[in-house]
N, C-alpha and C positions, 0 to 999 in steps of 0.2 A: 358360830358367832358372826361370821362375815355377813350373812343375810340380815341379821339384826342391825348391824351397823349401816348397811346399805339402805335398809328401810328407814332408819333414822335420818340418813342423808337425804333420801328422797322426800321425806316429809318436810324437812327444813327448807327444801327448794320448791315446795308446792307441786310436786309431781303427782300425777294420778296413777301412774303405773311404773313398775320396775321390771326389766327383762334381763335374765341371766342365761347365757349359753356358753358352753365349753369352747374355749379358744377365741372368744370375742370379748370386747369391753362391755361392761355393764351399760345398759341403756335406761334412761329415764324419759317418760313422756311428760313434758311440761308445756302447758298452754296448747295441748293437742299435737305438739311436735316432738319427735324423738331426738334426744340429745345424748351424745356418747360421753362416758366417763373413762378417761384414759388417753384418748386422742391417738395420733399416729405413732407416738413413741412407745406404745405398749399398753400395759395394764389389762391384758385379757384375763377373764375368769378361767380358771383351770377346770378340767373335768373332775378333779378331786374336790374342788370347791363346791361345785353344783351337786355332786353325789353326797358329800357330807351334809349339805343343807337339806337335801331331800330325805336322807336317812334320819336326821334329827326331827323332821316333820312327820315321818311315818314310822312310828315304833311298832314293834311286834310283828303281827301277821300282815300289817298294812304294806310293808315293804315287798314281800313276795307277791302280793296281789298287784301292786303297782308294776313290778317287773313283768308280770304276765299280761296285764292289760295295756301297759304303755302310757297310761295317764292316770291322774287322780285329782280330784277337786276337794279343797278343804278351806277352812278359815281359821285364822289364828290371831292372837294379840301379840305383836312384836314391838318391843320398845314403846309400849303404850299406844300403838297404832293398830287399829283393826284392819286386817288384810284378808282378801280373798285370793287364794293361791291355786294356780293350775300347774301341776307337775307333768312333764311330758318327756318322752324319749324322742330324740332327734339326732340323726347321723350317728347312732350308736351311743350317744351320751345323754345325760339328764339335763333338762332345761327347766327354768321356772318363769312363769308369768305372774306377777304379783300386782293386784289392784289394791291401792290404798283407799280405804273407805272413810267417809266423813267422820270426824271425831265427835264424841259426845252423843247425847240423845238426839236422834234424827227427828226433824219435824218439818212441816211445810214451810215454816218461817226460816229455819236454819238452811233450807235448800233454796231459798229465794223463789219459791213457787207462789203463784197467785192464791190468795186466801180462799177464793171461791172453790178451789178443789176440795175443801173440807165438806162442802155440801154433797159431794158425790158418794160419801159413805154414810150419809144420814139415813137412807132407806134400810130397812131390816132384812130385805132379801133382794136378790138381783145380781147382775154381773158388771163389774168394773174392770176394763182392760187397760193396761198401761203398755204402750208399745214404743218401739224406736230401734235404731241400729245398736250394734254392740258398743258398750262403753258410754252410753248416753245418760246413765243414771236411772234406768228403769227400776232397778232393785231398791235404790234409795227412795224414790218416789213412792213405791209400793210400801216400804217400811214406814214412811211418814204418814201415809193414809191409815195403816194399821195402828200406828201410835195415836192418831187422832181418835179413832174408835176407843182405844185403850184408855185415853184420858177423859173421854166424854160420856161413856156409859158402861154399865155392868154387862159384860158379855163373855162367853167362852170362845176364845180365839185359838184356832189351830193353824199353824203354818207348815207347809211342806216345801222344803228348800234343798238346793244342792249347790254349794253348802249353805249352812246358816251364816248369813253375813252380818246381821245386826242382832246383838243379844238384847231382846226387848224385855224390859222390867215391868211387871204388872203394876198398874195404877188402879183404875176402877175395874179392869177386866182381869180374867184368869187366862193366862197365855201358855200354850204348849207349842214349842218349836221342834219340829221333827226334820231330821236331816236324812236325805236319801243316801243309802249306803251305810249309814250308821244306825238309824232308828227304824227305817223301813226300806225294803229292797228296791222300791221303785215309786215313782209318782203315782202310778195306777193303784198300787196297793195302799199307799198313803191316803188316796182319795176314797177308796172303798172303806178303809178303817174310819175315816173322819165321819162318814155318814152314820156310824154306830156310836159316836162319842159325844152325842148331845151338844153339838157345836152351834154357835150363833154366827160366827164369822170364820171363813176359810180363806187362807191365802196360799195360792199356788205359785211357787217361784218361777216356773216357766212352763208354758204349754208348747211342747215340741211335737209329740206324737198324736196321732188321731185318737187313740184310746184315752189319752189324757184330756184332750179337748171334749170328747164325748162325756166322760165322767164329770168334768167341770160343769158342762151345761146341765147335766142331770142334777148336780148338787144345787144349782140355782133353782131348779124346778121344785126342789123339796123344801123350799122356804128359808134358804140361807143367803147371807151376803157373802159373795165370792169375789175375791180380787186376784187377778192373774196378770202375768206378763207374757209377751211374745215378741219376736223380732219382726219389725216392719218399718217402713219409712214414713207412712202416712196412716191416718185413721182408716181410709178406705182400704188400703193394703192389709191392715190388721184384720178387718172383717173378711176380706177376700181370702186371706190365708186360712182362716177358720173354716169357711164354707168349702174352699177347694180341697181341703184335707180329706173330705168325704167323697165317696162315689157319687156319680151324677144323680142316680136315682134317690139318694138320701139328702141331697142338697136342699130341696124344698122344705123338708121337715127341719133341717138345721137352721134355715133362714127363719122359720116360724119360731123355733126355740129362742133364737137370738132376739127376734122382735118382741117376744113375750117377756124376756128376762133382762135384756140389756138396760143398764143404767147409763153408762157413758163409756167412751173410748178416749183415752189421752195418748196422743203421739208426741214424743218429745225428742229433742236433740240438744247438745250442749254447744253454746257459742261463747267465744271470748269477748269480754268487754273490758276496755281499758280503764273506764271510770271507777269501777270497784276493784279492778285488778284480779279478776277470777272468771272462770267459765260458769255460765248460768244456764238453766234450762229454758228452752224456747218451745212452747207447746201449741198444738192445736187440739181442741176439745170438742167432741161430739156428745151431745146429751140426747137421750132417747125420748124425745117428745112424741106426740101423736103422729106428726108428719114423718119423723125418722122411723118410727115403728112400721109405718105403712110401706116405706121405701125398702126397708130391710126384709119385711115379710115377702115382698114381691121379688126380692133378689136383684133389684135395680140399684146396686150400690154406687154406680157412677153418678147418681143424682144427689149423693150426700154432700158434695161440695156446695151445691146451691143451698141445701138445708142449713149448713153451717153459716154461710154468708148471711142468711136471713134470720138466723136463730139467736141473735144477741140477747133478746128478752128471755130466752130459755137458758141463758148462761153458757152459750156456745162461744168458742173462740176460734177464729181463723188465725193463721200465722201472722198476717199483716196486723190484725187487731192486737194480738198478743205482743208483737214487737213494739207497738205504740205504748202499751202498758209498761214494757221494760224500759223504753226510752224515758218515761215519766217517773220511774221509780228512783228514789234517792236513799231510802232506808235499807241499804244492802246489809246482809249479815255476812261478815267475813269469817273465815275459819279461825277458831280460837277466841272469837270475841264473845265473852260471857260475863254475866253480872256476878255478884257475890254469892248467889244461890246456884251458880253453875248453869243458868239458863242462857241460851244464845241471845245476844242483843244486836240490834242493828247499828251500823255505822255508815255514814255517808262518805263516798270517795275512798281514798285510802291507800293502805300499804300495797306496795307492788311486789309481785312474786319475783323472787330472785331468778334471773335468767342464767342458765348453765351454758357456758361455752366449752368447746372441746379443750381439754387440757393435755399437756405433754407429760404429766406425772403418771406414774404407775398407779394401778388400782390400790395397792397396799399403801402407797404414799398418800393417796386421797383419804383412805380410811384413817390413817394415822393422824392426818391433819384434822380430820373431824373429831377424833378423840381429844386432841390438844384443845380444840375450841370448846369442846363440851366440858 
């Protein structure tokens, strides 16, 4: 129950992450900064606390599997908050890293993304890549794009994720969400299966390995709309990472595949803004027009910055141009702002996220205080 209470506390204070390690105070990440619960006077989480939380999350055979592997990824609803949880062993004890996901039905509007991103999933086949560093909201953006397809046309959508972060409810589309480790042994097997499942849209939670990238590119060539994420800091780095994953002799053919199938690359990061009082995504967007296709085919990816700078008419966005749009935006959607139908609504300016300062109370005191206030 301690984990549930701490997740509730983290959500109330606008935290994006919660970290628990044996012998240390619980940590929250608020506005991109780590803040301690407990302070210098104590309040450490015990090894018994973290093990009890992990055992509750991993019933049956999952617990021995975690002990053997040393880590586990899963998603759960805790106190009404959707969480992505990584369990790990560190210094002989169990630790938890918990990501608090956006509440409610995720959409481009609720994530404060530019509405033009919706045009990226209008084609019926091709590849859309969403990239960025860890914790920048890639999975949320990907889910929002899938939701746009779900609400706009009849399609068979299959997602392959590790873990499933957002439970997507069918609207106009038929959705199957497969979790690696639970529903399929690997991303590679899930991709092979998907090509036999009469799909229209395929979402790949993350491209890490070369074989995953190869099968993802092959899925684009078979006439499907494919959306995928990978870690990188810029649009160019995203494409370079895909190409460099293959041996040198294969890279020209990979560039040709990308040129033929690429729809767009979105690279994003989260930045704090005081006016709405939350972190918002800041993007650069490459759209594969004729000039971009030629550059990618030739493997001259360093030229893509120039293509983005001159590609405004093709709905490309450099970071400076996107920042200008952010500066002009006033209809921010804040967490929890919904109308009577439960749809996220925009509000200008607004509520400030509570800032957590180090406290001298023990962790149990903090949790007890939370229960009194609740």
